[in-house]
N, C-alpha and C positions, 0 to 999 in steps of 0.2 A: 504493500500500500504506500503510495507516494505521500510525503508529508509536505503540506503547504501552510505557510504562515501569512496571513493577510493583515495589513496594518493601516490604520487611519489615525489622525491626530486626536479627534474628539469622539467621545462616546455618543454624542448626538448623531454622528454619521452612521451608527449601527442601524438606524432606521432604514437606510438605503441598501444595506448589504445583508441584512439578517436572513431573508429568504434565499438569497444567492448562496450564502454559506451553507445553509441547510441542504440545498440541492446538490452542491458539490460534494458534501459529506455523504449524501445518499448514493453517490455514484463513484465511490471507491477511493476517496481522498481523506486523509486525516488533516483536518483544518483547525488551526488555532487563530484567534483574532487578537491583535495587540492594539491598545488605545489607552487614552487617559480615562480617568473616572471623575471628571470635573462636574458632570451633570447626572442627576438621578432622573430617569425617565422610564418609559415602558420597556426599554431595551436593557435596563440594568440587570435583568435576570439572565441575560445572555452570558454564558461563560467566556471570559476574556482574560488575557494576561495584561494587567494594568502597568503601564509605563507613563509617568506624568508629563507627557508632551505639553509644551506651551505653544500657542498659536503664533505669538510674536517672538522676536529674537530675545533670547536670554542665554548669554554665553555660558554661564556656569551650569545652569540646568541642562542646556543642550548637550554640553560635553558629558555630564553625568549620565544622561539618557542614552547618548551614543555608546558609552561603555556598557551600560546595562543591556542594550540591544546586541552588541557584539558578543557579550558573555552568553546571552540567551540563545543566539544563533549557534554558537560553538557547542552549547549544551544540547540543543535540540537537533542539530544537523538536518535542517529542512532541505528538501529537493528544490522547492520553489518558494520565493517570497514575492508577494504582490502588494505593494504599498502605494497609497495615494494620499492626497492633500499635501500642501507644501512642506510642512515641518516633518511629519512622519515619513513622507516620501524621501526627503533629503537624508535624514538620519538612517532610514531603512536601507537606502542604496549604499551609503558609506559603510555602515556596519556589515551589510551583506557582502560587499566587495572584499573587505579585509578578513571576514570570517570564512571566505571561500565558498559561499553559496553559489551553486552552479547556474541557476536560473533566477534572474533578478528583474522583476517586472515593475516598472514605475508607471502608474496610471496618471496621466495628465488630464485633470478635470477642468482646467481653465487657467489663464495667465493673469494673475493679479497685476503684473507689471504693465499691462496694457493701459491701466488707468491711474498710474502713479508717475511721479517725476523725481528728478534729483537723485540724491544718494540712495534713497530707498529703491528706486528703479534699478540702479546698478547692483545693489545687494540681491534683489529678487532675481535679476538676470543670472548672476553668478550662481546662486543656489539652484536655479532650474538647470543651468548648464552642467553643474556637478551631478545632479540627480540623473539627467539624461545620459551623461557620459559613463557613469558607473553602472548603469542598468544594462541588461542584455536585450531587453525589449521595452519600448515606450508605447503604452496603450493610450490612444487618444479617443475622445468620446464624440467627435463630430468632424465632418469634412473640413469645415472652415478652421477649426482648431489645428487640424493636421497641417493645413497650408500655412497657418501662422507660425507654428513651431519650426517648420522648415524654412520659412522666409526669414525668421530671426536667427537661423543657424544654431538652433538649440540641439538639434538631433539630425542624424543622417537618415534619409528616407528608408534605407534598408532595415532600420531598427523598428519602424513604426508598425503597430498592429491596431486595427479597429474592428470591434465586434459588430457585425451587421451594419446597419445604417448609422448607428451611433447611440449614445446614451450610456449611463453607468450600469444599470441593471434592469432597464425596461419598466413597464408599468403593469400594475395588477388590473387587468381589464374587467374582472368581476367586481372589484371594489369601485372603480370609476366607471360605473354603468348607471345611467339615469333610471333604468328599469329596476335596479336593486335599491333605490333610495326610497325611504318611507315618506310619502307625500304629506302625511299629517305632520311630521316633524318639520318638513320644509315650510309648510303653511304657518306653523307656529313661529318659526324663526322669522319669516317674513313679517308677521304681525309684530313681533318683538322689536324688529328693526325699523318699523314704521314705513314699510314698503307697500305702496298701493298698486292696484291692478294696472293703472295707467302709467306707472313709472317704468322708465327704460334704464336698466341697470348695466353700467359699465364697470367691470370688475378688475381687480388686481390682487394677487396673493404673493407675499414675499416681504423681505426687509424694506423698510422705508429709508432709503439711503441715496446719496448723490449718484453713486455708480450704478444704481438700479434704475436711474432715470426718473426718480420720484419728483424732482423739480419740474421736468418736462410734462409729467403726467398731470400735475396740479395746474400748470399753465395751460395745457391743452384743454383740460376740463373747464377751466374758467371761461374760455372762449366758447366751448360747446354749450355750456349751461346758459349763456346769454341768449343763444339762438334757439335752445331747446329746453323749455321749462320742465319737460317730462323727464329729463336726464338726471340720474343720480350716480355718484361714484361710490362703489363699495370697495374699501381697502381692508384686506385681512393681513395684518402683520404689525410688527413693532418698529419703533424708531431706532435707528442705528446711531449710537452716540459717537462711534469711532469714525463714521463717514457721514456727518450730518447734512441734511438738506438746508436750504436757505431758511432763515428764521421766519420770513414772511410767508413762505409756503407751509411751514409747520403750523403757523398760526391759522392759516386758511383751513388746513385739515382739521384742526382742533375746534374751529368755530363755525365753519360753513354748515348749515343745516341740511345741505344737499350732498354732503360728503359723510358717508357712514364708515367709521373705522372700528374694526374689531381686532382684538389681540391675536397673536400667533396661535394657530391650532394645528395639531397633528392629524385632524380629521376635517379637511376642507370641503368634503363632498357636498354637504348641504348648502354651502355658500355658492359653489359653482352652479347649483340648481337655480339660484336666484338671478344669474347673469344672462344678459343677451349678447354681450361682447366681452372679450378678455383682452386687456392691454398689457404688453410686456415691453416697456421702454428701456430695457437694460443696455448699458454701455458695452458690456462684455459678459460672456458666459463660456463655460466649457460646453455646456448643453443647457437645456432648461426643462426640468421635470414639470413645473407648473404649467408650461405651455402645452405639453402633451397630455397632462391631466385634464386641462380645460377642453382640449379637442376630443379626448375620449368621452367627455360628458356632452359632446355635441355643440361646443361653443366656438365660434370663429375667433381667431386670434389676430390682433394687430401688434406687430413687433418691429423693432429697429433692425436694420441690416447690419447687425453686429455679430462678432465672432460667437459661434455656438447657437445664438438665438435664431438666426435665419435658417439653420438646418432643421428646425423643429416644425416649420410650416411649409406646406405646399402652396407657394405664393400664387394667389388668385383663385385657388380651389378650396383651401381650408382656412384661409386668412389672407392678410395683406402684410407685406414687408415694405417698410418705408425707410427713408434716409435716416441714418443714426443721429442721435442728439438733436432732433428737430421736433420741437413741440408742435409747430405748424403742420408738419407731416402727419403726426398723430391725429391732430384735429381733423384734417382733411379726410384721412382714411376712416376715422370713426363716423364722421358725418356722412360720408359716402355710403357706408353700410347701414347707418340709421335710416337713410332715405330709401333704401332698396330692400324691402322685406323679402322679395323673391330671391335675391342674391344671397341674403343671409340664410334663407332656408336651404339653398343649394349647398352652401358651405357647411351648414349644420349636418346635412345628409352625408357629405363626403368626409367629414372630419373623423368620425369614429372608425370607419373602415381603413382610412389612411394610417391611423395610429395602430390599429390591430395588425396590419400588414407589415409594419416596420419596427414597432417598439413594444410588442407584447412581451411581458416578462418571461413567460415560459420559453419563447423563441430565443430571447437574449441569453437565458441561462444555458440552453442547449448549445448555442454557438460558443459561449465561453468555455463550456466543458469540452467541446470539440477542439478548441484551441489548446487547452491544458493537455489534452491527450496527444497532441503532436509534439510536446516538449520532451 
């Protein structure tokens, strides 16, 4: 039985790999997961090896954790390590290289350096370069991310692996299925949020942050709401203090009675049921799970032409891709679809089959297993 160690920085990321790990174990691999234990959530019951990774640079702790990983790899003698997220990826590849692990997979889920400047950008570039250089395979999660890491000379093309059309672990099509959602609960949520039958709900799920395009989202909605009194904006997510939006836009979110904000939830399905359109104005992604979740629920998506995000939408068929960092482009796209109920209906009809054909979790797990079996 081959031994595989999978690593992520934060225990919050276990939500995205839990089913994948179970599937790989069921198919002949001994799998251990390494992460920190900074958060207690529904995944804390998952058996893991705790190493206290920090998301940000902490030279002392990073060196201590590197030594712990090296010692752990030497003790366990894994056949494969598969590490993702910047900090765990870097330390995992360095420790794995010096511990002599034969197969070292670094999963590149997105380039933070795309939206930073100055010294931090140089540091992030260097850490990414080291992770890619010391890996034997670099797994990318979208076409555009693959092009970006090659363009920036972070990795040679021969090292790159992509599972299917992209994504980390696919989507649970049974969970994100409008037919499986209790309508009485949705109706109760609608009443609780003060949503009326005549309201047109534009939705967003995710962090409220500058690099998520939250400033552009608020600015676009301000223009939309002037022309469309029936429009309301539903935001499901928390404010990001480390990458804050403009104070004026935060104030608008907190005070505008046509903007409904709800805190982060690990069960967004009922909120998707309230939306007519989903907007993802992110500056950069590796991929976007919320975009494919929304489409699986039959919601057309409007997104920026940014790395990762554009790979999630079949432009013109399941949604619209507009120029990045452009609030006016978001406004125009949303108003175009608001005015054309037939086109929205066509997109709604096409969205779920598109997601099932390309991002179904079972399909993604099988393709990942097939890749492991070639190693």
